[in-house]
N, CA, C, O and CB atoms as a CASP TS submission, in Angstrom:
PFRMAT TS
TARGET T0000
AUTHOR 0000-0000-0000
METHOD Language model
MODEL 1
PARENT N/A
ATOM      1  N   MET     1       0.211 -14.692   3.631  1.00  0.00           N
ATOM      2  CA  MET     1       0.613 -13.314   3.429  1.00  0.00           C
ATOM      3  C   MET     1       1.135 -12.766   4.756  1.00  0.00           C
ATOM      4  O   MET     1       0.545 -13.005   5.810  1.00  0.00           O
ATOM      5  CB  MET     1      -0.570 -12.454   2.888  1.00  0.00           C
ATOM      6  N   SER     2       2.217 -12.049   4.694  1.00  0.00           N
ATOM      7  CA  SER     2       2.801 -11.540   5.928  1.00  0.00           C
ATOM      8  C   SER     2       2.004 -10.348   6.438  1.00  0.00           C
ATOM      9  O   SER     2       1.211  -9.749   5.711  1.00  0.00           O
ATOM     10  CB  SER     2       4.270 -11.148   5.710  1.00  0.00           C
ATOM     11  N   LEU     3       2.232 -10.024   7.686  1.00  0.00           N
ATOM     12  CA  LEU     3       1.503  -8.932   8.323  1.00  0.00           C
ATOM     13  C   LEU     3       1.813  -7.599   7.655  1.00  0.00           C
ATOM     14  O   LEU     3       0.928  -6.753   7.526  1.00  0.00           O
ATOM     15  CB  LEU     3       1.842  -8.863   9.811  1.00  0.00           C
ATOM     16  N   GLU     4       3.061  -7.401   7.227  1.00  0.00           N
ATOM     17  CA  GLU     4       3.441  -6.130   6.623  1.00  0.00           C
ATOM     18  C   GLU     4       2.680  -5.899   5.313  1.00  0.00           C
ATOM     19  O   GLU     4       2.200  -4.795   5.054  1.00  0.00           O
ATOM     20  CB  GLU     4       4.958  -6.091   6.373  1.00  0.00           C
ATOM     21  N   LEU     5       2.575  -6.944   4.495  1.00  0.00           N
ATOM     22  CA  LEU     5       1.844  -6.803   3.242  1.00  0.00           C
ATOM     23  C   LEU     5       0.361  -6.586   3.483  1.00  0.00           C
ATOM     24  O   LEU     5      -0.293  -5.839   2.755  1.00  0.00           O
ATOM     25  CB  LEU     5       2.052  -8.025   2.371  1.00  0.00           C
ATOM     26  N   HIS     6      -0.165  -7.242   4.504  1.00  0.00           N
ATOM     27  CA  HIS     6      -1.574  -7.064   4.839  1.00  0.00           C
ATOM     28  C   HIS     6      -1.861  -5.613   5.204  1.00  0.00           C
ATOM     29  O   HIS     6      -2.860  -5.045   4.763  1.00  0.00           O
ATOM     30  CB  HIS     6      -1.973  -7.991   5.994  1.00  0.00           C
ATOM     31  N   VAL     7      -1.000  -5.023   5.996  1.00  0.00           N
ATOM     32  CA  VAL     7      -1.188  -3.630   6.401  1.00  0.00           C
ATOM     33  C   VAL     7      -1.055  -2.696   5.205  1.00  0.00           C
ATOM     34  O   VAL     7      -1.835  -1.754   5.065  1.00  0.00           O
ATOM     35  CB  VAL     7      -0.175  -3.244   7.488  1.00  0.00           C
ATOM     36  N   LEU     8      -0.070  -2.950   4.339  1.00  0.00           N
ATOM     37  CA  LEU     8       0.102  -2.111   3.156  1.00  0.00           C
ATOM     38  C   LEU     8      -1.108  -2.198   2.234  1.00  0.00           C
ATOM     39  O   LEU     8      -1.574  -1.179   1.723  1.00  0.00           O
ATOM     40  CB  LEU     8       1.364  -2.513   2.400  1.00  0.00           C
ATOM     41  N   PHE     9      -1.618  -3.406   2.019  1.00  0.00           N
ATOM     42  CA  PHE     9      -2.802  -3.551   1.179  1.00  0.00           C
ATOM     43  C   PHE     9      -4.022  -2.891   1.814  1.00  0.00           C
ATOM     44  O   PHE     9      -4.844  -2.300   1.114  1.00  0.00           O
ATOM     45  CB  PHE     9      -3.083  -5.025   0.917  1.00  0.00           C
ATOM     46  N   GLN    10      -4.141  -2.987   3.123  1.00  0.00           N
ATOM     47  CA  GLN    10      -5.259  -2.362   3.823  1.00  0.00           C
ATOM     48  C   GLN    10      -5.216  -0.845   3.647  1.00  0.00           C
ATOM     49  O   GLN    10      -6.241  -0.221   3.374  1.00  0.00           O
ATOM     50  CB  GLN    10      -5.233  -2.729   5.320  1.00  0.00           C
ATOM     51  N   ILE    11      -4.044  -0.260   3.802  1.00  0.00           N
ATOM     52  CA  ILE    11      -3.895   1.186   3.633  1.00  0.00           C
ATOM     53  C   ILE    11      -4.158   1.585   2.178  1.00  0.00           C
ATOM     54  O   ILE    11      -4.792   2.606   1.911  1.00  0.00           O
ATOM     55  CB  ILE    11      -2.480   1.641   4.068  1.00  0.00           C
ATOM     56  N   ALA    12      -3.666   0.770   1.243  1.00  0.00           N
ATOM     57  CA  ALA    12      -3.880   1.068  -0.173  1.00  0.00           C
ATOM     58  C   ALA    12      -5.362   1.020  -0.548  1.00  0.00           C
ATOM     59  O   ALA    12      -5.842   1.872  -1.295  1.00  0.00           O
ATOM     60  CB  ALA    12      -3.095   0.087  -1.037  1.00  0.00           C
ATOM     61  N   VAL    13      -6.078   0.034  -0.037  1.00  0.00           N
ATOM     62  CA  VAL    13      -7.509  -0.080  -0.341  1.00  0.00           C
ATOM     63  C   VAL    13      -8.269   1.120   0.214  1.00  0.00           C
ATOM     64  O   VAL    13      -9.143   1.668  -0.458  1.00  0.00           O
ATOM     65  CB  VAL    13      -8.086  -1.392   0.236  1.00  0.00           C
ATOM     66  N   VAL    14      -7.945   1.526   1.425  1.00  0.00           N
ATOM     67  CA  VAL    14      -8.609   2.692   2.011  1.00  0.00           C
ATOM     68  C   VAL    14      -8.307   3.940   1.183  1.00  0.00           C
ATOM     69  O   VAL    14      -9.200   4.748   0.928  1.00  0.00           O
ATOM     70  CB  VAL    14      -8.163   2.896   3.479  1.00  0.00           C
ATOM     71  N   GLY    15      -7.059   4.097   0.768  1.00  0.00           N
ATOM     72  CA  GLY    15      -6.683   5.261  -0.026  1.00  0.00           C
ATOM     73  C   GLY    15      -7.357   5.293  -1.381  1.00  0.00           C
ATOM     74  O   GLY    15      -7.842   6.340  -1.812  1.00  0.00           O
ATOM     75  N   ILE    16      -7.394   4.152  -2.059  1.00  0.00           N
ATOM     76  CA  ILE    16      -8.038   4.090  -3.376  1.00  0.00           C
ATOM     77  C   ILE    16      -9.543   4.330  -3.258  1.00  0.00           C
ATOM     78  O   ILE    16     -10.122   5.074  -4.049  1.00  0.00           O
ATOM     79  CB  ILE    16      -7.769   2.727  -4.043  1.00  0.00           C
ATOM     80  N   ALA    17     -10.164   3.703  -2.278  1.00  0.00           N
ATOM     81  CA  ALA    17     -11.608   3.886  -2.087  1.00  0.00           C
ATOM     82  C   ALA    17     -11.936   5.342  -1.757  1.00  0.00           C
ATOM     83  O   ALA    17     -12.912   5.892  -2.267  1.00  0.00           O
ATOM     84  CB  ALA    17     -12.124   2.962  -0.966  1.00  0.00           C
ATOM     85  N   ALA    18     -11.130   5.958  -0.915  1.00  0.00           N
ATOM     86  CA  ALA    18     -11.369   7.353  -0.560  1.00  0.00           C
ATOM     87  C   ALA    18     -11.170   8.262  -1.763  1.00  0.00           C
ATOM     88  O   ALA    18     -11.931   9.212  -1.950  1.00  0.00           O
ATOM     89  CB  ALA    18     -10.448   7.780   0.580  1.00  0.00           C
ATOM     90  N   ALA    19     -10.157   7.988  -2.584  1.00  0.00           N
ATOM     91  CA  ALA    19      -9.910   8.816  -3.760  1.00  0.00           C
ATOM     92  C   ALA    19     -11.054   8.714  -4.766  1.00  0.00           C
ATOM     93  O   ALA    19     -11.499   9.721  -5.317  1.00  0.00           O
ATOM     94  CB  ALA    19      -8.595   8.412  -4.422  1.00  0.00           C
ATOM     95  N   VAL    20     -11.527   7.489  -5.001  1.00  0.00           N
ATOM     96  CA  VAL    20     -12.631   7.303  -5.957  1.00  0.00           C
ATOM     97  C   VAL    20     -13.906   7.955  -5.441  1.00  0.00           C
ATOM     98  O   VAL    20     -14.593   8.668  -6.173  1.00  0.00           O
ATOM     99  CB  VAL    20     -12.875   5.801  -6.221  1.00  0.00           C
ATOM    100  N   LEU    21     -14.211   7.703  -4.178  1.00  0.00           N
ATOM    101  CA  LEU    21     -15.426   8.275  -3.599  1.00  0.00           C
ATOM    102  C   LEU    21     -15.362   9.795  -3.557  1.00  0.00           C
ATOM    103  O   LEU    21     -16.346  10.473  -3.854  1.00  0.00           O
ATOM    104  CB  LEU    21     -15.651   7.727  -2.195  1.00  0.00           C
ATOM    105  N   SER    22     -14.212  10.323  -3.192  1.00  0.00           N
ATOM    106  CA  SER    22     -14.043  11.776  -3.155  1.00  0.00           C
ATOM    107  C   SER    22     -14.195  12.379  -4.548  1.00  0.00           C
ATOM    108  O   SER    22     -14.826  13.423  -4.713  1.00  0.00           O
ATOM    109  CB  SER    22     -12.672  12.140  -2.570  1.00  0.00           C
ATOM    110  N   SER    23     -13.623  11.726  -5.533  1.00  0.00           N
ATOM    111  CA  SER    23     -13.732  12.213  -6.912  1.00  0.00           C
ATOM    112  C   SER    23     -15.182  12.216  -7.385  1.00  0.00           C
ATOM    113  O   SER    23     -15.639  13.173  -8.011  1.00  0.00           O
ATOM    114  CB  SER    23     -12.878  11.352  -7.851  1.00  0.00           C
ATOM    115  N   LEU    24     -15.899  11.138  -7.080  1.00  0.00           N
ATOM    116  CA  LEU    24     -17.306  11.078  -7.471  1.00  0.00           C
ATOM    117  C   LEU    24     -18.132  12.148  -6.772  1.00  0.00           C
ATOM    118  O   LEU    24     -19.006  12.763  -7.383  1.00  0.00           O
ATOM    119  CB  LEU    24     -17.879   9.704  -7.164  1.00  0.00           C
ATOM    120  N   LEU    25     -17.857  12.366  -5.509  1.00  0.00           N
ATOM    121  CA  LEU    25     -18.604  13.385  -4.764  1.00  0.00           C
ATOM    122  C   LEU    25     -18.285  14.791  -5.265  1.00  0.00           C
ATOM    123  O   LEU    25     -19.176  15.638  -5.327  1.00  0.00           O
ATOM    124  CB  LEU    25     -18.293  13.284  -3.268  1.00  0.00           C
ATOM    125  N   LYS    26     -17.042  15.047  -5.618  1.00  0.00           N
ATOM    126  CA  LYS    26     -16.684  16.370  -6.149  1.00  0.00           C
ATOM    127  C   LYS    26     -17.351  16.621  -7.493  1.00  0.00           C
ATOM    128  O   LYS    26     -17.779  17.741  -7.774  1.00  0.00           O
ATOM    129  CB  LYS    26     -15.162  16.498  -6.289  1.00  0.00           C
ATOM    130  N   GLN    27     -17.443  15.589  -8.326  1.00  0.00           N
ATOM    131  CA  GLN    27     -18.087  15.747  -9.621  1.00  0.00           C
ATOM    132  C   GLN    27     -19.583  15.995  -9.491  1.00  0.00           C
ATOM    133  O   GLN    27     -20.191  16.638 -10.346  1.00  0.00           O
ATOM    134  CB  GLN    27     -17.843  14.526 -10.471  1.00  0.00           C
ATOM    135  N   SER    28     -20.171  15.480  -8.417  1.00  0.00           N
ATOM    136  CA  SER    28     -21.601  15.701  -8.211  1.00  0.00           C
ATOM    137  C   SER    28     -21.885  16.977  -7.436  1.00  0.00           C
ATOM    138  O   SER    28     -23.038  17.279  -7.128  1.00  0.00           O
ATOM    139  CB  SER    28     -22.207  14.524  -7.486  1.00  0.00           C
ATOM    140  N   GLY    29     -20.829  17.729  -7.119  1.00  0.00           N
ATOM    141  CA  GLY    29     -21.026  19.021  -6.464  1.00  0.00           C
ATOM    142  C   GLY    29     -21.099  18.957  -4.951  1.00  0.00           C
ATOM    143  O   GLY    29     -21.527  19.925  -4.322  1.00  0.00           O
ATOM    144  N   ARG    30     -20.708  17.880  -4.363  1.00  0.00           N
ATOM    145  CA  ARG    30     -20.750  17.749  -2.899  1.00  0.00           C
ATOM    146  C   ARG    30     -19.328  17.809  -2.342  1.00  0.00           C
ATOM    147  O   ARG    30     -18.797  16.827  -1.824  1.00  0.00           O
ATOM    148  CB  ARG    30     -21.448  16.415  -2.475  1.00  0.00           C
ATOM    149  N   ASP    31     -18.737  18.985  -2.467  1.00  0.00           N
ATOM    150  CA  ASP    31     -17.345  19.170  -2.067  1.00  0.00           C
ATOM    151  C   ASP    31     -17.131  18.997  -0.564  1.00  0.00           C
ATOM    152  O   ASP    31     -16.097  18.479  -0.142  1.00  0.00           O
ATOM    153  CB  ASP    31     -16.872  20.538  -2.490  1.00  0.00           C
ATOM    154  N   GLU    32     -18.093  19.422   0.240  1.00  0.00           N
ATOM    155  CA  GLU    32     -17.930  19.311   1.695  1.00  0.00           C
ATOM    156  C   GLU    32     -17.893  17.847   2.132  1.00  0.00           C
ATOM    157  O   GLU    32     -17.084  17.464   2.978  1.00  0.00           O
ATOM    158  CB  GLU    32     -19.070  20.048   2.421  1.00  0.00           C
ATOM    159  N   ILE    33     -18.768  17.042   1.554  1.00  0.00           N
ATOM    160  CA  ILE    33     -18.797  15.629   1.906  1.00  0.00           C
ATOM    161  C   ILE    33     -17.536  14.936   1.390  1.00  0.00           C
ATOM    162  O   ILE    33     -17.012  14.037   2.048  1.00  0.00           O
ATOM    163  CB  ILE    33     -20.063  14.951   1.334  1.00  0.00           C
ATOM    164  N   ALA    34     -17.048  15.346   0.219  1.00  0.00           N
ATOM    165  CA  ALA    34     -15.813  14.778  -0.315  1.00  0.00           C
ATOM    166  C   ALA    34     -14.643  15.073   0.612  1.00  0.00           C
ATOM    167  O   ALA    34     -13.780  14.220   0.820  1.00  0.00           O
ATOM    168  CB  ALA    34     -15.530  15.329  -1.719  1.00  0.00           C
ATOM    169  N   THR    35     -14.612  16.269   1.164  1.00  0.00           N
ATOM    170  CA  THR    35     -13.560  16.622   2.118  1.00  0.00           C
ATOM    171  C   THR    35     -13.672  15.776   3.383  1.00  0.00           C
ATOM    172  O   THR    35     -12.660  15.321   3.917  1.00  0.00           O
ATOM    173  CB  THR    35     -13.632  18.117   2.471  1.00  0.00           C
ATOM    174  N   LEU    36     -14.882  15.566   3.860  1.00  0.00           N
ATOM    175  CA  LEU    36     -15.086  14.728   5.043  1.00  0.00           C
ATOM    176  C   LEU    36     -14.662  13.282   4.792  1.00  0.00           C
ATOM    177  O   LEU    36     -14.105  12.639   5.681  1.00  0.00           O
ATOM    178  CB  LEU    36     -16.550  14.772   5.473  1.00  0.00           C
ATOM    179  N   VAL    37     -14.917  12.772   3.600  1.00  0.00           N
ATOM    180  CA  VAL    37     -14.492  11.414   3.250  1.00  0.00           C
ATOM    181  C   VAL    37     -12.978  11.332   3.266  1.00  0.00           C
ATOM    182  O   VAL    37     -12.411  10.371   3.785  1.00  0.00           O
ATOM    183  CB  VAL    37     -15.041  10.999   1.864  1.00  0.00           C
ATOM    184  N   THR    38     -12.318  12.335   2.700  1.00  0.00           N
ATOM    185  CA  THR    38     -10.860  12.346   2.669  1.00  0.00           C
ATOM    186  C   THR    38     -10.278  12.416   4.073  1.00  0.00           C
ATOM    187  O   THR    38      -9.329  11.701   4.391  1.00  0.00           O
ATOM    188  CB  THR    38     -10.356  13.517   1.837  1.00  0.00           C
ATOM    189  N   ILE    39     -10.840  13.270   4.908  1.00  0.00           N
ATOM    190  CA  ILE    39     -10.341  13.403   6.282  1.00  0.00           C
ATOM    191  C   ILE    39     -10.588  12.122   7.076  1.00  0.00           C
ATOM    192  O   ILE    39      -9.726  11.696   7.844  1.00  0.00           O
ATOM    193  CB  ILE    39     -11.010  14.599   6.986  1.00  0.00           C
ATOM    194  N   SER    40     -11.751  11.507   6.898  1.00  0.00           N
ATOM    195  CA  SER    40     -12.032  10.275   7.637  1.00  0.00           C
ATOM    196  C   SER    40     -11.112   9.142   7.187  1.00  0.00           C
ATOM    197  O   SER    40     -10.701   8.322   8.008  1.00  0.00           O
ATOM    198  CB  SER    40     -13.499   9.864   7.454  1.00  0.00           C
ATOM    199  N   ALA    41     -10.784   9.084   5.900  1.00  0.00           N
ATOM    200  CA  ALA    41      -9.836   8.076   5.425  1.00  0.00           C
ATOM    201  C   ALA    41      -8.453   8.326   6.020  1.00  0.00           C
ATOM    202  O   ALA    41      -7.754   7.381   6.387  1.00  0.00           O
ATOM    203  CB  ALA    41      -9.765   8.079   3.884  1.00  0.00           C
ATOM    204  N   LEU    42      -8.066   9.571   6.114  1.00  0.00           N
ATOM    205  CA  LEU    42      -6.778   9.911   6.717  1.00  0.00           C
ATOM    206  C   LEU    42      -6.734   9.506   8.184  1.00  0.00           C
ATOM    207  O   LEU    42      -5.725   8.981   8.655  1.00  0.00           O
ATOM    208  CB  LEU    42      -6.503  11.409   6.578  1.00  0.00           C
ATOM    209  N   VAL    43      -7.809   9.743   8.898  1.00  0.00           N
ATOM    210  CA  VAL    43      -7.874   9.359  10.315  1.00  0.00           C
ATOM    211  C   VAL    43      -7.829   7.836  10.464  1.00  0.00           C
ATOM    212  O   VAL    43      -7.170   7.320  11.366  1.00  0.00           O
ATOM    213  CB  VAL    43      -9.158   9.920  10.973  1.00  0.00           C
ATOM    214  N   LEU    44      -8.521   7.126   9.589  1.00  0.00           N
ATOM    215  CA  LEU    44      -8.519   5.669   9.632  1.00  0.00           C
ATOM    216  C   LEU    44      -7.124   5.104   9.376  1.00  0.00           C
ATOM    217  O   LEU    44      -6.687   4.191  10.076  1.00  0.00           O
ATOM    218  CB  LEU    44      -9.503   5.112   8.612  1.00  0.00           C
ATOM    219  N   VAL    45      -6.433   5.637   8.386  1.00  0.00           N
ATOM    220  CA  VAL    45      -5.072   5.180   8.089  1.00  0.00           C
ATOM    221  C   VAL    45      -4.134   5.536   9.235  1.00  0.00           C
ATOM    222  O   VAL    45      -3.263   4.742   9.590  1.00  0.00           O
ATOM    223  CB  VAL    45      -4.562   5.799   6.767  1.00  0.00           C
ATOM    224  N   ALA    46      -4.302   6.718   9.818  1.00  0.00           N
ATOM    225  CA  ALA    46      -3.464   7.101  10.958  1.00  0.00           C
ATOM    226  C   ALA    46      -3.685   6.159  12.140  1.00  0.00           C
ATOM    227  O   ALA    46      -2.733   5.816  12.840  1.00  0.00           O
ATOM    228  CB  ALA    46      -3.758   8.551  11.378  1.00  0.00           C
ATOM    229  N   ALA    47      -4.916   5.741  12.366  1.00  0.00           N
ATOM    230  CA  ALA    47      -5.204   4.805  13.458  1.00  0.00           C
ATOM    231  C   ALA    47      -4.526   3.460  13.212  1.00  0.00           C
ATOM    232  O   ALA    47      -4.001   2.848  14.143  1.00  0.00           O
ATOM    233  CB  ALA    47      -6.725   4.610  13.615  1.00  0.00           C
ATOM    234  N   VAL    48      -4.533   3.002  11.974  1.00  0.00           N
ATOM    235  CA  VAL    48      -3.873   1.733  11.645  1.00  0.00           C
ATOM    236  C   VAL    48      -2.366   1.853  11.875  1.00  0.00           C
ATOM    237  O   VAL    48      -1.745   0.951  12.437  1.00  0.00           O
ATOM    238  CB  VAL    48      -4.165   1.324  10.173  1.00  0.00           C
ATOM    239  N   VAL    49      -1.790   2.960  11.442  1.00  0.00           N
ATOM    240  CA  VAL    49      -0.347   3.163  11.593  1.00  0.00           C
ATOM    241  C   VAL    49       0.029   3.264  13.068  1.00  0.00           C
ATOM    242  O   VAL    49       1.013   2.660  13.496  1.00  0.00           O
ATOM    243  CB  VAL    49       0.104   4.431  10.841  1.00  0.00           C
ATOM    244  N   VAL    50      -0.730   4.010  13.840  1.00  0.00           N
ATOM    245  CA  VAL    50      -0.436   4.148  15.279  1.00  0.00           C
ATOM    246  C   VAL    50      -0.570   2.804  15.983  1.00  0.00           C
ATOM    247  O   VAL    50       0.224   2.487  16.869  1.00  0.00           O
ATOM    248  CB  VAL    50      -1.380   5.186  15.935  1.00  0.00           C
ATOM    249  N   SER    51      -1.556   2.021  15.601  1.00  0.00           N
ATOM    250  CA  SER    51      -1.728   0.697  16.194  1.00  0.00           C
ATOM    251  C   SER    51      -0.527  -0.193  15.901  1.00  0.00           C
ATOM    252  O   SER    51      -0.053  -0.909  16.783  1.00  0.00           O
ATOM    253  CB  SER    51      -3.009   0.039  15.674  1.00  0.00           C
ATOM    254  N   ASN    52      -0.039  -0.151  14.681  1.00  0.00           N
ATOM    255  CA  ASN    52       1.121  -0.968  14.329  1.00  0.00           C
ATOM    256  C   ASN    52       2.396  -0.479  14.989  1.00  0.00           C
ATOM    257  O   ASN    52       3.247  -1.291  15.352  1.00  0.00           O
ATOM    258  CB  ASN    52       1.304  -0.990  12.835  1.00  0.00           C
ATOM    259  N   ILE    53       2.550   0.813  15.151  1.00  0.00           N
ATOM    260  CA  ILE    53       3.720   1.343  15.856  1.00  0.00           C
ATOM    261  C   ILE    53       3.671   0.945  17.326  1.00  0.00           C
ATOM    262  O   ILE    53       4.701   0.625  17.920  1.00  0.00           O
ATOM    263  CB  ILE    53       3.794   2.882  15.716  1.00  0.00           C
ATOM    264  N   SER    54       2.481   0.965  17.912  1.00  0.00           N
ATOM    265  CA  SER    54       2.325   0.523  19.294  1.00  0.00           C
ATOM    266  C   SER    54       2.707  -0.944  19.438  1.00  0.00           C
ATOM    267  O   SER    54       3.385  -1.326  20.391  1.00  0.00           O
ATOM    268  CB  SER    54       0.886   0.744  19.771  1.00  0.00           C
ATOM    269  N   HIS    55       2.273  -1.757  18.497  1.00  0.00           N
ATOM    270  CA  HIS    55       2.627  -3.185  18.512  1.00  0.00           C
ATOM    271  C   HIS    55       4.136  -3.369  18.385  1.00  0.00           C
ATOM    272  O   HIS    55       4.714  -4.236  19.041  1.00  0.00           O
ATOM    273  CB  HIS    55       1.904  -3.936  17.372  1.00  0.00           C
ATOM    274  N   LEU    56       4.771  -2.563  17.549  1.00  0.00           N
ATOM    275  CA  LEU    56       6.218  -2.626  17.385  1.00  0.00           C
ATOM    276  C   LEU    56       6.932  -2.293  18.692  1.00  0.00           C
ATOM    277  O   LEU    56       7.889  -2.973  19.061  1.00  0.00           O
ATOM    278  CB  LEU    56       6.670  -1.673  16.278  1.00  0.00           C
ATOM    279  N   PHE    57       6.479  -1.253  19.399  1.00  0.00           N
ATOM    280  CA  PHE    57       7.116  -0.884  20.659  1.00  0.00           C
ATOM    281  C   PHE    57       6.957  -1.972  21.719  1.00  0.00           C
ATOM    282  O   PHE    57       7.863  -2.193  22.522  1.00  0.00           O
ATOM    283  CB  PHE    57       6.537   0.425  21.171  1.00  0.00           C
ATOM    284  N   VAL    58       5.815  -2.647  21.725  1.00  0.00           N
ATOM    285  CA  VAL    58       5.610  -3.747  22.661  1.00  0.00           C
ATOM    286  C   VAL    58       6.573  -4.886  22.347  1.00  0.00           C
ATOM    287  O   VAL    58       7.135  -5.490  23.261  1.00  0.00           O
ATOM    288  CB  VAL    58       4.151  -4.244  22.609  1.00  0.00           C
ATOM    289  N   GLN    59       6.767  -5.184  21.075  1.00  0.00           N
ATOM    290  CA  GLN    59       7.708  -6.229  20.696  1.00  0.00           C
ATOM    291  C   GLN    59       9.136  -5.851  21.076  1.00  0.00           C
ATOM    292  O   GLN    59       9.891  -6.699  21.551  1.00  0.00           O
ATOM    293  CB  GLN    59       7.618  -6.503  19.199  1.00  0.00           C
ATOM    294  N   ILE    60       9.511  -4.609  20.877  1.00  0.00           N
ATOM    295  CA  ILE    60      10.851  -4.159  21.262  1.00  0.00           C
ATOM    296  C   ILE    60      11.027  -4.254  22.765  1.00  0.00           C
ATOM    297  O   ILE    60      12.081  -4.677  23.238  1.00  0.00           O
ATOM    298  CB  ILE    60      11.102  -2.718  20.789  1.00  0.00           C
ATOM    299  N   GLN    61      10.016  -3.869  23.519  1.00  0.00           N
ATOM    300  CA  GLN    61      10.074  -3.952  24.975  1.00  0.00           C
ATOM    301  C   GLN    61      10.229  -5.408  25.419  1.00  0.00           C
ATOM    302  O   GLN    61      10.980  -5.690  26.353  1.00  0.00           O
ATOM    303  CB  GLN    61       8.809  -3.328  25.604  1.00  0.00           C
ATOM    304  N   ASN    62       9.537  -6.323  24.769  1.00  0.00           N
ATOM    305  CA  ASN    62       9.646  -7.739  25.115  1.00  0.00           C
ATOM    306  C   ASN    62      11.034  -8.281  24.798  1.00  0.00           C
ATOM    307  O   ASN    62      11.554  -9.117  25.538  1.00  0.00           O
ATOM    308  CB  ASN    62       8.587  -8.551  24.373  1.00  0.00           C
ATOM    309  N   VAL    63      11.630  -7.824  23.726  1.00  0.00           N
ATOM    310  CA  VAL    63      12.975  -8.282  23.375  1.00  0.00           C
ATOM    311  C   VAL    63      13.973  -7.878  24.438  1.00  0.00           C
ATOM    312  O   VAL    63      14.804  -8.688  24.851  1.00  0.00           O
ATOM    313  CB  VAL    63      13.400  -7.725  22.018  1.00  0.00           C
ATOM    314  N   PHE    64      13.903  -6.631  24.889  1.00  0.00           N
ATOM    315  CA  PHE    64      14.847  -6.153  25.883  1.00  0.00           C
ATOM    316  C   PHE    64      14.528  -6.657  27.286  1.00  0.00           C
ATOM    317  O   PHE    64      15.422  -6.720  28.130  1.00  0.00           O
ATOM    318  CB  PHE    64      14.873  -4.654  25.877  1.00  0.00           C
ATOM    319  N   ALA    65      13.293  -7.011  27.548  1.00  0.00           N
ATOM    320  CA  ALA    65      12.909  -7.529  28.867  1.00  0.00           C
ATOM    321  C   ALA    65      13.403  -8.955  29.051  1.00  0.00           C
ATOM    322  O   ALA    65      13.614  -9.389  30.183  1.00  0.00           O
ATOM    323  CB  ALA    65      11.382  -7.473  29.049  1.00  0.00           C
ATOM    324  N   ASN    66      13.592  -9.692  27.962  1.00  0.00           N
ATOM    325  CA  ASN    66      14.029 -11.085  28.057  1.00  0.00           C
ATOM    326  C   ASN    66      15.538 -11.229  28.200  1.00  0.00           C
ATOM    327  O   ASN    66      16.034 -12.339  28.393  1.00  0.00           O
ATOM    328  CB  ASN    66      13.569 -11.846  26.845  1.00  0.00           C
ATOM    329  N   GLN    67      16.264 -10.145  28.109  1.00  0.00           N
ATOM    330  CA  GLN    67      17.729 -10.242  28.212  1.00  0.00           C
ATOM    331  C   GLN    67      18.207 -10.068  29.624  1.00  0.00           C
ATOM    332  O   GLN    67      19.410 -10.122  29.880  1.00  0.00           O
ATOM    333  CB  GLN    67      18.395  -9.215  27.331  1.00  0.00           C
TER
END
């Protein structure tokens, strides 16, 4: 499996898990915790995206450094 698909599946799993957990928590009346779960999932996905963008910039820098 390529790296791009791995990252997409990782983000999708985090999103689905957060949505299910948030929905269950809202139904049980724990809206504050559901909001915290949603925000933490968003932060986790943002960290993954920033990490991959950083890796992309390093690769671009290496391409131009070799010329």
